[in-house]
N, CA and C atoms as a LAMMPS dump frame, in Angstrom:
ITEM: TIMESTEP
0
ITEM: NUMBER OF ATOMS
291
ITEM: BOX BOUNDS ff ff ff
-5.0000000000000000e+02 5.0000000000000000e+02
-5.0000000000000000e+02 5.0000000000000000e+02
-5.0000000000000000e+02 5.0000000000000000e+02
ITEM: ATOMS id mol type element x y z
1 1 1 N 256.052 -275.073 -181.888
2 1 2 C 255.406 -276.344 -182.037
3 1 3 C 254.089 -276.454 -181.172
4 2 1 N 253.081 -276.997 -181.764
5 2 2 C 251.794 -277.138 -181.179
6 2 3 C 251.83 -278.233 -180.138
7 3 1 N 250.846 -278.072 -179.144
8 3 2 C 250.767 -279.074 -178.047
9 3 3 C 250.616 -280.451 -178.763
10 4 1 N 249.627 -280.546 -179.697
11 4 2 C 249.327 -281.772 -180.269
12 4 3 C 250.591 -282.46 -180.947
13 5 1 N 251.36 -281.664 -181.803
14 5 2 C 252.452 -282.215 -182.316
15 5 3 C 253.579 -282.617 -181.3
16 6 1 N 253.655 -282.024 -180.111
17 6 2 C 254.54 -282.312 -179.052
18 6 3 C 254.103 -283.633 -178.536
19 7 1 N 252.707 -283.719 -178.276
20 7 2 C 252.222 -284.993 -177.694
21 7 3 C 252.404 -286.149 -178.713
22 8 1 N 251.95 -286.014 -180.011
23 8 2 C 252.461 -287.198 -180.955
24 8 3 C 254.02 -287.374 -180.947
25 9 1 N 254.813 -286.408 -180.802
26 9 2 C 256.355 -286.782 -180.745
27 9 3 C 256.649 -287.488 -179.434
28 10 1 N 256.026 -287.195 -178.345
29 10 2 C 256.323 -287.713 -177.185
30 10 3 C 255.984 -289.173 -177.102
31 11 1 N 254.971 -289.622 -177.956
32 11 2 C 254.556 -290.987 -177.986
33 11 3 C 255.698 -292.087 -177.994
34 12 1 N 256.606 -291.697 -178.689
35 12 2 C 257.951 -292.534 -178.993
36 12 3 C 258.822 -292.307 -177.874
37 13 1 N 258.922 -291.112 -177.389
38 13 2 C 259.861 -290.764 -176.26
39 13 3 C 261.292 -291.194 -176.465
40 14 1 N 261.827 -291.359 -177.703
41 14 2 C 263.024 -291.635 -177.899
42 14 3 C 264.071 -290.737 -177.281
43 15 1 N 263.763 -289.522 -177.354
44 15 2 C 264.568 -288.408 -176.704
45 15 3 C 263.639 -287.444 -176.307
46 16 1 N 263.025 -287.439 -175.015
47 16 2 C 261.983 -286.489 -174.603
48 16 3 C 262.493 -285.171 -174.128
49 17 1 N 263.795 -285.16 -173.843
50 17 2 C 264.309 -283.752 -173.393
51 17 3 C 263.947 -282.534 -174.232
52 18 1 N 264.284 -282.419 -175.475
53 18 2 C 263.893 -281.424 -176.254
54 18 3 C 262.312 -281.187 -176.294
55 19 1 N 261.52 -282.103 -176.099
56 19 2 C 260.082 -281.96 -176.168
57 19 3 C 259.596 -281.267 -174.835
58 20 1 N 260.203 -281.503 -173.743
59 20 2 C 259.66 -280.869 -172.457
60 20 3 C 260.565 -279.988 -171.894
61 21 1 N 261.734 -279.699 -172.548
62 21 2 C 262.816 -278.847 -171.886
63 21 3 C 262.142 -277.525 -171.709
64 22 1 N 261.201 -276.909 -172.298
65 22 2 C 260.684 -275.566 -172.104
66 22 3 C 259.816 -275.569 -171.129
67 23 1 N 259.417 -276.758 -170.45
68 23 2 C 258.367 -276.747 -169.48
69 23 3 C 259.032 -277.034 -167.913
70 24 1 N 258.509 -276.262 -167.074
71 24 2 C 259.06 -276.435 -165.627
72 24 3 C 258.457 -277.728 -164.931
73 25 1 N 257.292 -278.082 -165.515
74 25 2 C 256.561 -279.247 -164.819
75 25 3 C 255.857 -280.052 -165.797
76 26 1 N 255.56 -281.288 -165.512
77 26 2 C 254.957 -282.231 -166.389
78 26 3 C 254.067 -282.989 -165.314
79 27 1 N 252.614 -282.958 -165.685
80 27 2 C 251.718 -283.697 -164.807
81 27 3 C 251.525 -284.954 -165.805
82 28 1 N 251.829 -286.129 -165.266
83 28 2 C 251.711 -287.259 -165.969
84 28 3 C 250.733 -288.298 -165.446
85 29 1 N 249.781 -288.595 -166.248
86 29 2 C 248.682 -289.511 -165.974
87 29 3 C 249.278 -290.992 -166.118
88 30 1 N 248.96 -291.899 -165.38
89 30 2 C 249.426 -293.092 -165.419
90 30 3 C 248.86 -294.094 -166.454
91 31 1 N 247.708 -293.714 -166.825
92 31 2 C 246.965 -294.55 -167.962
93 31 3 C 246.957 -293.88 -169.246
94 32 1 N 247.952 -294.143 -170.125
95 32 2 C 248.004 -293.427 -171.411
96 32 3 C 248.272 -294.497 -172.442
97 33 1 N 247.971 -294.092 -173.722
98 33 2 C 248.156 -295.026 -174.763
99 33 3 C 249.718 -295.07 -175.027
100 34 1 N 250.033 -296.25 -175.555
101 34 2 C 251.497 -296.669 -175.934
102 34 3 C 252.278 -297.072 -174.588
103 35 1 N 252.394 -296.322 -173.618
104 35 2 C 253.134 -296.585 -172.489
105 35 3 C 252.391 -296.065 -171.274
106 36 1 N 252.506 -296.585 -170.085
107 36 2 C 251.94 -295.999 -168.838
108 36 3 C 252.902 -294.798 -168.47
109 37 1 N 252.43 -294.199 -167.491
110 37 2 C 253.063 -292.824 -166.9
111 37 3 C 254.498 -293.254 -166.263
112 38 1 N 254.555 -294.293 -165.612
113 38 2 C 255.704 -294.678 -164.835
114 38 3 C 256.994 -294.854 -165.817
115 39 1 N 256.506 -295.506 -166.883
116 39 2 C 257.516 -295.849 -168.058
117 39 3 C 257.925 -294.495 -168.731
118 40 1 N 256.989 -293.715 -168.896
119 40 2 C 257.315 -292.393 -169.731
120 40 3 C 257.986 -291.487 -168.667
121 41 1 N 257.858 -291.585 -167.334
122 41 2 C 258.563 -290.788 -166.355
123 41 3 C 260.106 -291.138 -166.364
124 42 1 N 260.222 -292.515 -166.362
125 42 2 C 261.477 -293.028 -166.364
126 42 3 C 262.368 -292.664 -167.597
127 43 1 N 261.635 -292.802 -168.677
128 43 2 C 262.347 -292.391 -169.953
129 43 3 C 262.729 -290.863 -170.04
130 44 1 N 261.892 -290.052 -169.471
131 44 2 C 262.191 -288.626 -169.425
132 44 3 C 263.327 -288.359 -168.449
133 45 1 N 263.388 -288.937 -167.426
134 45 2 C 264.591 -288.79 -166.561
135 45 3 C 265.871 -289.335 -167.117
136 46 1 N 265.78 -290.571 -167.872
137 46 2 C 266.895 -291.046 -168.5
138 46 3 C 267.407 -290.128 -169.668
139 47 1 N 266.591 -289.461 -170.308
140 47 2 C 266.878 -288.413 -171.289
141 47 3 C 267.433 -287.099 -170.673
142 48 1 N 267.405 -286.901 -169.523
143 48 2 C 267.937 -285.688 -168.767
144 48 3 C 266.846 -284.686 -168.448
145 49 1 N 265.716 -284.998 -168.476
146 49 2 C 264.609 -284.015 -168.077
147 49 3 C 264.794 -283.777 -166.438
148 50 1 N 265.012 -282.452 -166.03
149 50 2 C 265.208 -282.194 -164.632
150 50 3 C 264.084 -281.441 -164.02
151 51 1 N 263.079 -281.258 -164.615
152 51 2 C 261.837 -280.42 -164.154
153 51 3 C 260.98 -281.295 -163.245
154 52 1 N 259.916 -280.752 -162.807
155 52 2 C 259.077 -281.486 -161.728
156 52 3 C 258.203 -282.41 -162.722
157 53 1 N 258.087 -283.6 -162.107
158 53 2 C 257.089 -284.537 -162.765
159 53 3 C 256.157 -284.904 -161.511
160 54 1 N 254.869 -284.781 -161.727
161 54 2 C 253.697 -285.118 -160.813
162 54 3 C 252.985 -286.289 -161.392
163 55 1 N 253.008 -287.376 -160.899
164 55 2 C 252.278 -288.468 -161.302
165 55 3 C 250.682 -288.444 -160.811
166 56 1 N 249.988 -288.65 -161.775
167 56 2 C 248.482 -288.726 -161.503
168 56 3 C 247.812 -290.253 -161.608
169 57 1 N 247.274 -290.761 -160.601
170 57 2 C 246.728 -292.109 -160.735
171 57 3 C 245.441 -292.205 -160.017
172 58 1 N 244.613 -293.079 -160.586
173 58 2 C 243.215 -293.333 -160.048
174 58 3 C 243.447 -294.343 -158.804
175 59 1 N 244.699 -295.092 -158.801
176 59 2 C 244.978 -296.026 -157.808
177 59 3 C 245.821 -295.367 -156.914
178 60 1 N 245.342 -295.378 -155.626
179 60 2 C 246.211 -294.831 -154.609
180 60 3 C 246.819 -295.903 -153.756
181 61 1 N 247.106 -297.116 -154.42
182 61 2 C 247.76 -298.226 -153.644
183 61 3 C 249.111 -297.685 -153.483
184 62 1 N 249.812 -298.04 -152.306
185 62 2 C 251.222 -297.756 -151.977
186 62 3 C 252.109 -298.207 -152.986
187 63 1 N 251.899 -299.286 -153.581
188 63 2 C 252.899 -299.887 -154.648
189 63 3 C 252.796 -299.024 -155.82
190 64 1 N 251.663 -298.445 -156.184
191 64 2 C 251.546 -297.635 -157.444
192 64 3 C 252.346 -296.31 -157.173
193 65 1 N 252.169 -295.854 -155.878
194 65 2 C 252.791 -294.49 -155.599
195 65 3 C 254.312 -294.74 -155.677
196 66 1 N 254.812 -295.912 -155.038
197 66 2 C 256.233 -296.148 -154.838
198 66 3 C 256.824 -296.303 -156.226
199 67 1 N 255.983 -297.061 -157.154
200 67 2 C 256.579 -297.358 -158.446
201 67 3 C 256.794 -295.861 -159.284
202 68 1 N 255.905 -294.962 -159.102
203 68 2 C 256.077 -293.659 -159.798
204 68 3 C 257.322 -292.956 -159.118
205 69 1 N 257.444 -292.991 -157.825
206 69 2 C 258.572 -292.255 -157.245
207 69 3 C 259.867 -292.929 -157.609
208 70 1 N 259.862 -294.268 -157.671
209 70 2 C 261.07 -295.077 -158.065
210 70 3 C 261.565 -294.542 -159.481
211 71 1 N 260.67 -294.219 -160.275
212 71 2 C 260.845 -293.945 -161.751
213 71 3 C 261.099 -292.577 -161.962
214 72 1 N 261.228 -291.65 -160.857
215 72 2 C 261.669 -290.392 -160.868
216 72 3 C 260.472 -289.298 -160.782
217 73 1 N 259.354 -289.562 -160.465
218 73 2 C 258.301 -288.633 -160.025
219 73 3 C 258.697 -287.811 -158.678
220 74 1 N 258.406 -286.546 -158.72
221 74 2 C 258.65 -285.9 -157.547
222 74 3 C 257.497 -286.092 -156.557
223 75 1 N 256.414 -286.362 -157.011
224 75 2 C 255.187 -286.568 -156.214
225 75 3 C 254.046 -287.303 -157.014
226 76 1 N 253.131 -287.954 -156.284
227 76 2 C 252.01 -288.661 -156.789
228 76 3 C 250.697 -288.104 -156.237
229 77 1 N 249.881 -287.719 -157.16
230 77 2 C 248.588 -287.339 -156.686
231 77 3 C 247.375 -288.169 -157.253
232 78 1 N 246.443 -288.269 -156.448
233 78 2 C 245.094 -289.105 -156.864
234 78 3 C 244.315 -288.334 -157.758
235 79 1 N 243.562 -289.006 -158.802
236 79 2 C 242.478 -288.465 -159.329
237 79 3 C 241.126 -288.653 -158.701
238 80 1 N 240.219 -287.852 -158.805
239 80 2 C 240.308 -286.516 -159.414
240 80 3 C 241.146 -285.657 -158.705
241 81 1 N 241.897 -284.848 -159.42
242 81 2 C 242.874 -283.864 -158.87
243 81 3 C 242.402 -282.895 -158.028
244 82 1 N 242.686 -282.76 -156.736
245 82 2 C 242.237 -281.924 -155.753
246 82 3 C 243.206 -280.693 -155.755
247 83 1 N 242.709 -279.53 -156.161
248 83 2 C 243.517 -278.251 -156.495
249 83 3 C 244.331 -277.902 -155.109
250 84 1 N 243.709 -277.96 -154.024
251 84 2 C 244.368 -277.594 -152.791
252 84 3 C 245.518 -278.416 -152.53
253 85 1 N 245.455 -279.79 -152.793
254 85 2 C 246.509 -280.758 -152.582
255 85 3 C 247.634 -280.488 -153.508
256 86 1 N 247.16 -280.119 -154.825
257 86 2 C 248.058 -279.977 -155.905
258 86 3 C 248.986 -278.698 -155.52
259 87 1 N 248.326 -277.564 -155.088
260 87 2 C 249.066 -276.479 -154.665
261 87 3 C 250.115 -276.709 -153.458
262 88 1 N 249.612 -277.352 -152.443
263 88 2 C 250.384 -277.735 -151.336
264 88 3 C 251.567 -278.621 -151.724
265 89 1 N 251.363 -279.567 -152.696
266 89 2 C 252.444 -280.415 -153.278
267 89 3 C 253.489 -279.549 -153.857
268 90 1 N 253.004 -278.696 -154.809
269 90 2 C 254.074 -277.898 -155.485
270 90 3 C 254.843 -276.861 -154.505
271 91 1 N 254.203 -276.502 -153.441
272 91 2 C 254.786 -275.685 -152.496
273 91 3 C 255.868 -276.593 -151.904
274 92 1 N 255.575 -277.723 -151.341
275 92 2 C 256.484 -278.633 -150.83
276 92 3 C 257.748 -278.847 -151.755
277 93 1 N 257.441 -279.288 -152.887
278 93 2 C 258.541 -279.507 -153.878
279 93 3 C 259.407 -278.317 -154.184
280 94 1 N 258.768 -277.148 -154.281
281 94 2 C 259.669 -275.977 -154.468
282 94 3 C 260.446 -275.617 -153.35
283 95 1 N 260.087 -275.995 -152.203
284 95 2 C 260.916 -275.692 -151.01
285 95 3 C 262.064 -276.741 -150.86
286 96 1 N 261.717 -277.861 -151.37
287 96 2 C 262.903 -278.933 -151.192
288 96 3 C 263.854 -279.079 -152.293
289 97 1 N 263.561 -278.201 -153.368
290 97 2 C 264.616 -278.31 -154.664
291 97 3 C 265.262 -277.113 -154.697
């Protein structure tokens, strides 16, 4: 299945587990069409996705970070993505899991 068809299927997120089951990690932007990243994150967790979810946001406000974590994200990073921070975050997540 192509990435585009997976993306189109995920827009509904009725049952996201089969769509992301083959992926070890999802990087989820907070601003997306149809639903925001925190809602999509929650729906993925409710559907049984157990992989890593890293939220991305342009807002680094504590309440934005807390909302992502509350809905099942393993970590939240700010945009633009800093590759060193990303690698450090993955290292921390992999050690804790």
